[in-house]
Each structure stands twice: as structure tokens, then as C-alpha cells.
PQR file with spaces between the fields and no chain letter, atoms N, CA, C, O and H, PARSE charges and radii, in Angstrom:
ATOM       1  N    MET     1       0.625   -1.087   -0.155 -0.4000 1.5000
ATOM       2  CA   MET     1      -0.253    0.024    0.248 -0.0000 2.0000
ATOM       3  C    MET     1       1.002    1.235    0.176  0.5500 1.7000
ATOM       4  O    MET     1       1.842    1.253    1.077 -0.5500 1.4000
ATOM       5  N    ALA     2       1.060    2.165   -0.872 -0.4000 1.5000
ATOM       6  CA   ALA     2       1.567    3.310   -0.615 -0.0000 2.0000
ATOM       7  C    ALA     2       0.528    4.745    0.156  0.5500 1.7000
ATOM       8  O    ALA     2      -0.629    5.163    0.215 -0.5500 1.4000
ATOM       9  H    ALA     2       0.377    2.152   -1.603  0.4000 1.0000
ATOM      10  N    ILE     3       2.300    5.129    0.760 -0.4000 1.5000
ATOM      11  CA   ILE     3       1.638    6.019    1.384 -0.0000 2.0000
ATOM      12  C    ILE     3       1.254    7.435    0.404  0.5500 1.7000
ATOM      13  O    ILE     3       1.933    8.123   -0.359 -0.5500 1.4000
ATOM      14  H    ILE     3       3.239    4.790    0.713  0.4000 1.0000
ATOM      15  N    THR     4       0.031    7.474    0.779 -0.4000 1.5000
ATOM      16  CA   THR     4      -0.774    9.339    0.353 -0.0000 2.0000
ATOM      17  C    THR     4      -0.416   10.478    0.962  0.5500 1.7000
ATOM      18  O    THR     4      -0.080   10.507    2.146 -0.5500 1.4000
ATOM      19  H    THR     4      -0.521    6.916    1.398  0.4000 1.0000
ATOM      20  N    SER     5      -0.456   11.423    0.263 -0.4000 1.5000
ATOM      21  CA   SER     5      -0.046   12.539    0.410 -0.0000 2.0000
ATOM      22  C    SER     5      -1.287   12.946    2.010  0.5500 1.7000
ATOM      23  O    SER     5      -2.350   12.382    2.271 -0.5500 1.4000
ATOM      24  H    SER     5      -0.729   11.399   -0.699  0.4000 1.0000
ATOM      25  N    HIS     6      -0.775   13.795    2.586 -0.4000 1.5000
ATOM      26  CA   HIS     6      -1.773   14.708    3.678 -0.0000 2.0000
ATOM      27  C    HIS     6      -3.127   14.933    3.564  0.5500 1.7000
ATOM      28  O    HIS     6      -4.016   14.829    4.409 -0.5500 1.4000
ATOM      29  H    HIS     6       0.088   14.254    2.375  0.4000 1.0000
ATOM      30  N    SER     7      -3.171   15.332    2.136 -0.4000 1.5000
ATOM      31  CA   SER     7      -4.977   15.678    1.409 -0.0000 2.0000
ATOM      32  C    SER     7      -5.571   14.548    1.946  0.5500 1.7000
ATOM      33  O    SER     7      -6.548   14.589    2.693 -0.5500 1.4000
ATOM      34  H    SER     7      -2.449   15.416    1.449  0.4000 1.0000
ATOM      35  N    GLY     8      -4.924   13.393    1.530 -0.4000 1.5000
ATOM      36  CA   GLY     8      -5.972   12.257    1.557 -0.0000 2.0000
ATOM      37  C    GLY     8      -6.466   11.781    0.127  0.5500 1.7000
ATOM      38  O    GLY     8      -6.920   10.666   -0.130 -0.5500 1.4000
ATOM      39  H    GLY     8      -4.130   13.360    0.923  0.4000 1.0000
ATOM      40  N    GLN     9      -6.286   12.871   -0.784 -0.4000 1.5000
ATOM      41  CA   GLN     9      -6.997   12.152   -1.886 -0.0000 2.0000
ATOM      42  C    GLN     9      -6.151   11.275   -3.131  0.5500 1.7000
ATOM      43  O    GLN     9      -6.250   11.394   -4.352 -0.5500 1.4000
ATOM      44  H    GLN     9      -5.917   13.777   -0.575  0.4000 1.0000
ATOM      45  N    GLY    10      -5.364   10.439   -2.385 -0.4000 1.5000
ATOM      46  CA   GLY    10      -5.233    9.432   -2.805 -0.0000 2.0000
ATOM      47  C    GLY    10      -3.922    9.089   -3.809  0.5500 1.7000
ATOM      48  O    GLY    10      -3.766    7.944   -4.232 -0.5500 1.4000
ATOM      49  H    GLY    10      -5.283   10.342   -1.393  0.4000 1.0000
ATOM      50  N    LEU    11      -2.820   10.382   -4.218 -0.4000 1.5000
ATOM      51  CA   LEU    11      -1.985   10.735   -4.862 -0.0000 2.0000
ATOM      52  C    LEU    11      -0.848   10.150   -3.761  0.5500 1.7000
ATOM      53  O    LEU    11      -0.900   10.323   -2.543 -0.5500 1.4000
ATOM      54  H    LEU    11      -2.947   11.312   -3.875  0.4000 1.0000
ATOM      55  N    PRO    12       0.140    9.452   -4.463 -0.5600 1.5000
ATOM      56  CA   PRO    12       1.047    8.442   -3.616  0.2800 2.0000
ATOM      57  C    PRO    12       2.171   10.265   -3.128  0.5500 1.7000
ATOM      58  O    PRO    12       2.246   11.258   -3.851 -0.5500 1.4000
ATOM      59  N    ALA    13       2.747   10.101   -1.929 -0.4000 1.5000
ATOM      60  CA   ALA    13       3.645   11.205   -1.323 -0.0000 2.0000
ATOM      61  C    ALA    13       4.895   11.417   -2.250  0.5500 1.7000
ATOM      62  O    ALA    13       5.385   12.449   -2.709 -0.5500 1.4000
ATOM      63  H    ALA    13       2.686    9.294   -1.341  0.4000 1.0000
ATOM      64  N    ALA    14       5.289    9.941   -2.387 -0.4000 1.5000
ATOM      65  CA   ALA    14       6.235   10.300   -3.578 -0.0000 2.0000
ATOM      66  C    ALA    14       6.138   10.755   -4.465  0.5500 1.7000
ATOM      67  O    ALA    14       6.974   11.654   -4.550 -0.5500 1.4000
ATOM      68  H    ALA    14       4.891    9.103   -2.014  0.4000 1.0000
ATOM      69  N    ARG    15       5.240   10.637   -5.735 -0.4000 1.5000
ATOM      70  CA   ARG    15       4.731   11.154   -6.510 -0.0000 2.0000
ATOM      71  C    ARG    15       5.112   12.852   -6.349  0.5500 1.7000
ATOM      72  O    ARG    15       5.828   13.653   -6.950 -0.5500 1.4000
ATOM      73  H    ARG    15       4.561    9.906   -5.665  0.4000 1.0000
ATOM      74  N    LEU    16       4.153   12.883   -5.128 -0.4000 1.5000
ATOM      75  CA   LEU    16       4.169   14.423   -5.318 -0.0000 2.0000
ATOM      76  C    LEU    16       5.418   15.079   -5.118  0.5500 1.7000
ATOM      77  O    LEU    16       5.887   15.907   -5.899 -0.5500 1.4000
ATOM      78  H    LEU    16       3.571   12.232   -4.640  0.4000 1.0000
ATOM      79  N    LEU    17       5.804   14.801   -4.349 -0.4000 1.5000
ATOM      80  CA   LEU    17       8.031   14.867   -4.225 -0.0000 2.0000
ATOM      81  C    LEU    17       8.058   15.261   -5.031  0.5500 1.7000
ATOM      82  O    LEU    17       8.016   16.489   -5.108 -0.5500 1.4000
ATOM      83  H    LEU    17       5.423   14.128   -3.714  0.4000 1.0000
ATOM      84  N    GLU    18       8.156   14.361   -6.291 -0.4000 1.5000
ATOM      85  CA   GLU    18       9.028   14.132   -7.186 -0.0000 2.0000
ATOM      86  C    GLU    18       8.287   15.109   -8.432  0.5500 1.7000
ATOM      87  O    GLU    18       8.915   15.406   -9.449 -0.5500 1.4000
ATOM      88  H    GLU    18       8.190   13.364   -6.228  0.4000 1.0000
ATOM      89  N    ILE    19       6.732   15.596   -8.168 -0.4000 1.5000
ATOM      90  CA   ILE    19       6.470   16.850   -8.799 -0.0000 2.0000
ATOM      91  C    ILE    19       7.004   18.313   -8.675  0.5500 1.7000
ATOM      92  O    ILE    19       7.308   19.161   -9.513 -0.5500 1.4000
ATOM      93  H    ILE    19       6.222   15.354   -7.342  0.4000 1.0000
ATOM      94  N    HIS    20       7.003   18.276   -6.897 -0.4000 1.5000
ATOM      95  CA   HIS    20       7.747   19.197   -6.338 -0.0000 2.0000
ATOM      96  C    HIS    20       9.040   19.423   -7.001  0.5500 1.7000
ATOM      97  O    HIS    20       9.229   20.477   -7.608 -0.5500 1.4000
ATOM      98  H    HIS    20       6.756   17.586   -6.216  0.4000 1.0000
ATOM      99  N    ASP    21       9.975   18.480   -6.927 -0.4000 1.5000
ATOM     100  CA   ASP    21      11.348   18.730   -7.300 -0.0000 2.0000
ATOM     101  C    ASP    21      11.413   19.121   -8.832  0.5500 1.7000
ATOM     102  O    ASP    21      12.051   20.141   -9.088 -0.5500 1.4000
ATOM     103  H    ASP    21       9.821   17.623   -6.434  0.4000 1.0000
ATOM     104  N    MET    22      10.857   18.467   -9.829 -0.4000 1.5000
ATOM     105  CA   MET    22      10.444   18.499  -11.074 -0.0000 2.0000
ATOM     106  C    MET    22      10.217   19.991  -11.366  0.5500 1.7000
ATOM     107  O    MET    22      10.869   20.522  -12.266 -0.5500 1.4000
ATOM     108  H    MET    22      10.338   17.638   -9.621  0.4000 1.0000
ATOM     109  N    LEU    23       9.364   20.660  -10.682 -0.4000 1.5000
ATOM     110  CA   LEU    23       8.876   22.285  -10.705 -0.0000 2.0000
ATOM     111  C    LEU    23       9.973   22.586  -10.780  0.5500 1.7000
ATOM     112  O    LEU    23      10.616   22.749  -11.818 -0.5500 1.4000
ATOM     113  H    LEU    23       8.834   20.229   -9.952  0.4000 1.0000
ATOM     114  N    ALA    24      10.564   22.775   -8.989 -0.4000 1.5000
ATOM     115  CA   ALA    24      11.676   23.364   -8.341 -0.0000 2.0000
ATOM     116  C    ALA    24      12.593   23.671   -9.698  0.5500 1.7000
ATOM     117  O    ALA    24      12.677   24.793  -10.198 -0.5500 1.4000
ATOM     118  H    ALA    24      10.042   22.643   -8.146  0.4000 1.0000
ATOM     119  N    LEU    25      13.230   22.547  -10.182 -0.4000 1.5000
ATOM     120  CA   LEU    25      14.352   22.164  -11.402 -0.0000 2.0000
ATOM     121  C    LEU    25      13.848   23.356  -12.230  0.5500 1.7000
ATOM     122  O    LEU    25      14.458   24.421  -12.136 -0.5500 1.4000
ATOM     123  H    LEU    25      13.161   21.636   -9.776  0.4000 1.0000
ATOM     124  N    ALA    26      12.729   23.249  -13.072 -0.4000 1.5000
ATOM     125  CA   ALA    26      12.099   24.100  -14.233 -0.0000 2.0000
ATOM     126  C    ALA    26      12.646   25.441  -13.702  0.5500 1.7000
ATOM     127  O    ALA    26      13.120   26.342  -14.394 -0.5500 1.4000
ATOM     128  H    ALA    26      12.234   22.384  -13.148  0.4000 1.0000
ATOM     129  N    LEU    27      12.531   25.427  -12.607 -0.4000 1.5000
ATOM     130  CA   LEU    27      12.287   27.308  -12.183 -0.0000 2.0000
ATOM     131  C    LEU    27      13.757   27.958  -11.902  0.5500 1.7000
ATOM     132  O    LEU    27      14.063   29.148  -11.824 -0.5500 1.4000
ATOM     133  H    LEU    27      12.146   24.695  -12.045  0.4000 1.0000
ATOM     134  N    ASP    28      14.920   26.284  -11.720 -0.4000 1.5000
ATOM     135  CA   ASP    28      16.014   26.842  -11.254 -0.0000 2.0000
ATOM     136  C    ASP    28      16.750   27.088  -12.663  0.5500 1.7000
ATOM     137  O    ASP    28      17.553   28.022  -12.664 -0.5500 1.4000
ATOM     138  H    ASP    28      14.671   25.317  -11.783  0.4000 1.0000
ATOM     139  N    ALA    29      16.590   26.402  -13.814 -0.4000 1.5000
ATOM     140  CA   ALA    29      16.444   25.942  -15.103 -0.0000 2.0000
ATOM     141  C    ALA    29      16.353   27.275  -16.092  0.5500 1.7000
ATOM     142  O    ALA    29      17.036   27.586  -17.067 -0.5500 1.4000
ATOM     143  H    ALA    29      15.938   25.644  -13.813  0.4000 1.0000
ATOM     144  N    THR    30      15.402   27.838  -15.545 -0.4000 1.5000
ATOM     145  CA   THR    30      14.738   29.151  -16.430 -0.0000 2.0000
ATOM     146  C    THR    30      15.189   30.361  -15.802  0.5500 1.7000
ATOM     147  O    THR    30      14.687   31.434  -16.136 -0.5500 1.4000
ATOM     148  H    THR    30      14.847   27.586  -14.752  0.4000 1.0000
ATOM     149  N    GLU    31      16.116   30.296  -14.898 -0.4000 1.5000
ATOM     150  CA   GLU    31      16.600   31.492  -14.205 -0.0000 2.0000
ATOM     151  C    GLU    31      17.105   32.701  -15.183  0.5500 1.7000
ATOM     152  O    GLU    31      17.691   32.309  -16.193 -0.5500 1.4000
ATOM     153  H    GLU    31      16.524   29.424  -14.626  0.4000 1.0000
ATOM     154  N    ASN    32      16.972   34.014  -15.040 -0.4000 1.5000
ATOM     155  CA   ASN    32      17.679   34.668  -15.543 -0.0000 2.0000
ATOM     156  C    ASN    32      17.667   36.136  -15.344  0.5500 1.7000
ATOM     157  O    ASN    32      16.716   36.867  -15.624 -0.5500 1.4000
ATOM     158  H    ASN    32      16.496   34.332  -14.220  0.4000 1.0000
ATOM     159  N    THR    33      19.044   36.590  -14.729 -0.4000 1.5000
ATOM     160  CA   THR    33      18.967   37.746  -13.988 -0.0000 2.0000
ATOM     161  C    THR    33      18.793   39.160  -14.863  0.5500 1.7000
ATOM     162  O    THR    33      18.743   40.301  -14.402 -0.5500 1.4000
ATOM     163  H    THR    33      19.816   35.996  -14.502  0.4000 1.0000
ATOM     164  N    LYS    34      18.698   38.655  -16.574 -0.4000 1.5000
ATOM     165  CA   LYS    34      18.357   40.026  -17.189 -0.0000 2.0000
ATOM     166  C    LYS    34      17.067   40.138  -17.541  0.5500 1.7000
ATOM     167  O    LYS    34      16.776   40.828  -18.518 -0.5500 1.4000
ATOM     168  H    LYS    34      18.739   37.728  -16.949  0.4000 1.0000
ATOM     169  N    GLY    35      15.906   39.356  -16.664 -0.4000 1.5000
ATOM     170  CA   GLY    35      14.460   39.636  -17.290 -0.0000 2.0000
ATOM     171  C    GLY    35      13.985   38.288  -18.138  0.5500 1.7000
ATOM     172  O    GLY    35      14.691   37.281  -18.202 -0.5500 1.4000
ATOM     173  H    GLY    35      16.143   38.796  -15.871  0.4000 1.0000
ATOM     174  N    TYR    36      12.933   38.389  -18.658 -0.4000 1.5000
ATOM     175  CA   TYR    36      11.960   37.398  -19.599 -0.0000 2.0000
ATOM     176  C    TYR    36      11.251   38.215  -20.372  0.5500 1.7000
ATOM     177  O    TYR    36      10.852   39.374  -20.255 -0.5500 1.4000
ATOM     178  H    TYR    36      12.360   39.207  -18.605  0.4000 1.0000
ATOM     179  N    PRO    37      11.183   37.523  -21.050 -0.5600 1.5000
ATOM     180  CA   PRO    37       9.655   37.744  -22.083  0.2800 2.0000
ATOM     181  C    PRO    37       8.773   37.228  -21.809  0.5500 1.7000
ATOM     182  O    PRO    37       8.711   36.167  -21.187 -0.5500 1.4000
ATOM     183  N    GLN    38       7.670   38.045  -22.328 -0.4000 1.5000
ATOM     184  CA   GLN    38       6.093   37.676  -21.897 -0.0000 2.0000
ATOM     185  C    GLN    38       6.010   36.113  -21.649  0.5500 1.7000
ATOM     186  O    GLN    38       6.154   35.646  -20.519 -0.5500 1.4000
ATOM     187  H    GLN    38       7.721   38.907  -22.834  0.4000 1.0000
ATOM     188  N    PRO    39       5.731   35.207  -22.940 -0.5600 1.5000
ATOM     189  CA   PRO    39       5.794   33.859  -22.821  0.2800 2.0000
ATOM     190  C    PRO    39       6.155   32.956  -21.774  0.5500 1.7000
ATOM     191  O    PRO    39       5.531   31.990  -21.335 -0.5500 1.4000
ATOM     192  N    ILE    40       7.661   33.596  -21.327 -0.4000 1.5000
ATOM     193  CA   ILE    40       8.510   32.588  -20.197 -0.0000 2.0000
ATOM     194  C    ILE    40       8.047   33.365  -19.116  0.5500 1.7000
ATOM     195  O    ILE    40       8.082   32.551  -18.193 -0.5500 1.4000
ATOM     196  H    ILE    40       8.168   34.381  -21.684  0.4000 1.0000
ATOM     197  N    ARG    41       7.723   34.200  -18.749 -0.4000 1.5000
ATOM     198  CA   ARG    41       7.037   35.259  -17.385 -0.0000 2.0000
ATOM     199  C    ARG    41       5.716   34.723  -16.973  0.5500 1.7000
ATOM     200  O    ARG    41       5.285   34.596  -15.827 -0.5500 1.4000
ATOM     201  H    ARG    41       7.695   34.862  -19.498  0.4000 1.0000
ATOM     202  N    GLU    42       5.065   34.390  -18.259 -0.4000 1.5000
ATOM     203  CA   GLU    42       3.838   33.123  -17.961 -0.0000 2.0000
ATOM     204  C    GLU    42       4.043   31.949  -17.735  0.5500 1.7000
ATOM     205  O    GLU    42       3.436   31.325  -16.864 -0.5500 1.4000
ATOM     206  H    GLU    42       5.415   34.493  -19.191  0.4000 1.0000
ATOM     207  N    ALA    43       4.858   31.498  -18.420 -0.4000 1.5000
ATOM     208  CA   ALA    43       5.628   30.113  -17.781 -0.0000 2.0000
ATOM     209  C    ALA    43       5.583   29.429  -16.346  0.5500 1.7000
ATOM     210  O    ALA    43       5.179   28.407  -15.790 -0.5500 1.4000
ATOM     211  H    ALA    43       5.351   32.004  -19.128  0.4000 1.0000
ATOM     212  N    ARG    44       6.419   30.934  -16.021 -0.4000 1.5000
ATOM     213  CA   ARG    44       7.008   30.149  -14.701 -0.0000 2.0000
ATOM     214  C    ARG    44       6.275   30.888  -13.674  0.5500 1.7000
ATOM     215  O    ARG    44       6.322   30.497  -12.507 -0.5500 1.4000
ATOM     216  H    ARG    44       6.746   31.765  -16.472  0.4000 1.0000
ATOM     217  N    SER    45       5.479   32.112  -14.068 -0.4000 1.5000
ATOM     218  CA   SER    45       4.208   31.975  -13.218 -0.0000 2.0000
ATOM     219  C    SER    45       3.592   30.801  -12.806  0.5500 1.7000
ATOM     220  O    SER    45       3.431   30.365  -11.667 -0.5500 1.4000
ATOM     221  H    SER    45       5.441   32.430  -15.016  0.4000 1.0000
ATOM     222  N    TYR    46       3.107   30.119  -14.426 -0.4000 1.5000
ATOM     223  CA   TYR    46       2.466   28.789  -13.812 -0.0000 2.0000
ATOM     224  C    TYR    46       2.956   27.913  -12.933  0.5500 1.7000
ATOM     225  O    TYR    46       2.201   27.354  -12.138 -0.5500 1.4000
ATOM     226  H    TYR    46       3.238   30.473  -15.352  0.4000 1.0000
ATOM     227  N    MET    47       4.425   27.649  -12.960 -0.4000 1.5000
ATOM     228  CA   MET    47       5.084   26.604  -12.765 -0.0000 2.0000
ATOM     229  C    MET    47       5.253   27.226  -10.875  0.5500 1.7000
ATOM     230  O    MET    47       5.098   26.356  -10.018 -0.5500 1.4000
ATOM     231  H    MET    47       5.038   28.103  -13.606  0.4000 1.0000
ATOM     232  N    ARG    48       5.496   28.394  -10.497 -0.4000 1.5000
ATOM     233  CA   ARG    48       4.910   28.510   -9.201 -0.0000 2.0000
ATOM     234  C    ARG    48       3.794   28.552   -8.537  0.5500 1.7000
ATOM     235  O    ARG    48       3.893   28.390   -7.321 -0.5500 1.4000
ATOM     236  H    ARG    48       5.622   29.100  -11.193  0.4000 1.0000
ATOM     237  N    THR    49       2.823   28.711   -8.951 -0.4000 1.5000
ATOM     238  CA   THR    49       1.691   28.186   -8.806 -0.0000 2.0000
ATOM     239  C    THR    49       1.374   27.284   -8.160  0.5500 1.7000
ATOM     240  O    THR    49       1.026   27.221   -6.981 -0.5500 1.4000
ATOM     241  H    THR    49       2.742   28.843   -9.939  0.4000 1.0000
ATOM     242  N    ALA    50       1.579   25.903   -9.575 -0.4000 1.5000
ATOM     243  CA   ALA    50       1.751   24.622   -9.304 -0.0000 2.0000
ATOM     244  C    ALA    50       2.414   24.074   -8.366  0.5500 1.7000
ATOM     245  O    ALA    50       2.034   23.135   -7.666 -0.5500 1.4000
ATOM     246  H    ALA    50       1.862   25.954  -10.533  0.4000 1.0000
ATOM     247  N    LEU    51       4.014   24.959   -8.283 -0.4000 1.5000
ATOM     248  CA   LEU    51       4.758   24.353   -7.260 -0.0000 2.0000
ATOM     249  C    LEU    51       3.894   25.042   -5.542  0.5500 1.7000
ATOM     250  O    LEU    51       4.299   24.615   -4.461 -0.5500 1.4000
ATOM     251  H    LEU    51       4.323   25.721   -8.852  0.4000 1.0000
ATOM     252  N    ARG    52       3.212   25.662   -5.589 -0.4000 1.5000
ATOM     253  CA   ARG    52       2.586   25.929   -4.390 -0.0000 2.0000
ATOM     254  C    ARG    52       1.826   25.131   -3.909  0.5500 1.7000
ATOM     255  O    ARG    52       1.854   24.776   -2.731 -0.5500 1.4000
ATOM     256  H    ARG    52       2.882   26.009   -6.467  0.4000 1.0000
ATOM     257  N    HIS    53       0.545   24.493   -5.300 -0.4000 1.5000
ATOM     258  CA   HIS    53      -0.365   23.948   -4.521 -0.0000 2.0000
ATOM     259  C    HIS    53       0.105   22.463   -4.944  0.5500 1.7000
ATOM     260  O    HIS    53      -0.748   21.581   -5.047 -0.5500 1.4000
ATOM     261  H    HIS    53       0.523   24.782   -6.257  0.4000 1.0000
ATOM     262  N    THR    54       1.264   22.235   -5.152 -0.4000 1.5000
ATOM     263  CA   THR    54       1.993   20.908   -4.789 -0.0000 2.0000
ATOM     264  C    THR    54       2.597   20.812   -3.060  0.5500 1.7000
ATOM     265  O    THR    54       2.770   19.833   -2.334 -0.5500 1.4000
ATOM     266  H    THR    54       1.956   22.952   -5.069  0.4000 1.0000
ATOM     267  N    VAL    55       2.741   21.827   -2.897 -0.4000 1.5000
ATOM     268  CA   VAL    55       3.372   21.839   -1.144 -0.0000 2.0000
ATOM     269  C    VAL    55       2.270   21.817   -0.523  0.5500 1.7000
ATOM     270  O    VAL    55       2.215   21.293    0.589 -0.5500 1.4000
ATOM     271  H    VAL    55       2.600   22.623   -3.487  0.4000 1.0000
ATOM     272  N    LYS    56       1.139   22.393   -1.126 -0.4000 1.5000
ATOM     273  CA   LYS    56      -0.080   22.596   -0.206 -0.0000 2.0000
ATOM     274  C    LYS    56      -0.767   20.980    0.196  0.5500 1.7000
ATOM     275  O    LYS    56      -0.993   20.431    1.274 -0.5500 1.4000
ATOM     276  H    LYS    56       1.184   22.819   -2.029  0.4000 1.0000
ATOM     277  N    LEU    57      -0.947   20.585   -1.152 -0.4000 1.5000
ATOM     278  CA   LEU    57      -0.971   19.258   -0.887 -0.0000 2.0000
ATOM     279  C    LEU    57      -0.299   17.828   -0.203  0.5500 1.7000
ATOM     280  O    LEU    57      -0.696   16.733    0.195 -0.5500 1.4000
ATOM     281  H    LEU    57      -0.764   21.032   -2.028  0.4000 1.0000
ATOM     282  N    MET    58       0.920   18.548   -0.333 -0.4000 1.5000
ATOM     283  CA   MET    58       2.069   17.494    0.643 -0.0000 2.0000
ATOM     284  C    MET    58       1.835   17.934    2.151  0.5500 1.7000
ATOM     285  O    MET    58       2.455   17.181    2.902 -0.5500 1.4000
ATOM     286  H    MET    58       1.243   19.438   -0.657  0.4000 1.0000
ATOM     287  N    GLY    59       1.048   19.041    2.902 -0.4000 1.5000
ATOM     288  CA   GLY    59       0.953   19.315    4.124 -0.0000 2.0000
ATOM     289  C    GLY    59       1.976   19.885    4.249  0.5500 1.7000
ATOM     290  O    GLY    59       2.294   19.361    5.317 -0.5500 1.4000
ATOM     291  H    GLY    59       0.545   19.652    2.292  0.4000 1.0000
ATOM     292  N    ASP    60       2.876   20.626    4.007 -0.4000 1.5000
ATOM     293  CA   ASP    60       3.914   21.230    4.388 -0.0000 2.0000
ATOM     294  C    ASP    60       4.031   22.417    4.957  0.5500 1.7000
ATOM     295  O    ASP    60       4.760   22.682    5.912 -0.5500 1.4000
ATOM     296  H    ASP    60       2.618   21.052    3.139  0.4000 1.0000
ATOM     297  N    GLY    61       3.274   23.192    4.346 -0.4000 1.5000
ATOM     298  CA   GLY    61       2.930   24.882    4.705 -0.0000 2.0000
ATOM     299  C    GLY    61       4.023   25.355    4.412  0.5500 1.7000
ATOM     300  O    GLY    61       4.138   26.542    4.717 -0.5500 1.4000
ATOM     301  H    GLY    61       2.682   22.976    3.570  0.4000 1.0000
ATOM     302  N    ALA    62       5.233   24.706    3.741 -0.4000 1.5000
ATOM     303  CA   ALA    62       6.370   25.948    3.311 -0.0000 2.0000
ATOM     304  C    ALA    62       6.573   26.118    1.834  0.5500 1.7000
ATOM     305  O    ALA    62       7.356   26.969    1.412 -0.5500 1.4000
ATOM     306  H    ALA    62       5.140   23.741    3.493  0.4000 1.0000
């Protein structure tokens, strides 16, 4: 039996951790000190939102 997330929605906690790591890596990989074109800003915004939702599902609060 798989360990599920704090939310009890049935998604394995390991999968949430994997999603969290992938989103964090994608944000790191696209980091740019010179600014971003509009499509990249929008994509990074969606990634940050998804990362926050993932953390919330994991029940971390961090």
C-alpha cells in the first residue's frame, strides 16, 4: 500500500515529491538575471503556482 499525501486524495506522497522537485528544477533552469520575455514570465508564473499547490497538497506549508 502506497503512502498517500496529507490531503488524503490518494496521490502517493512520493509522486508529489517528484512533481515538486521537477517544478523547482524547471524554475531554477529558467532563471535569468536579465529579465524574461512575456511567454517565459507566464510559464514561470504557472510553475510557481503549481509548486505552491503541490506543497499545499503535501501538507508542508513551506
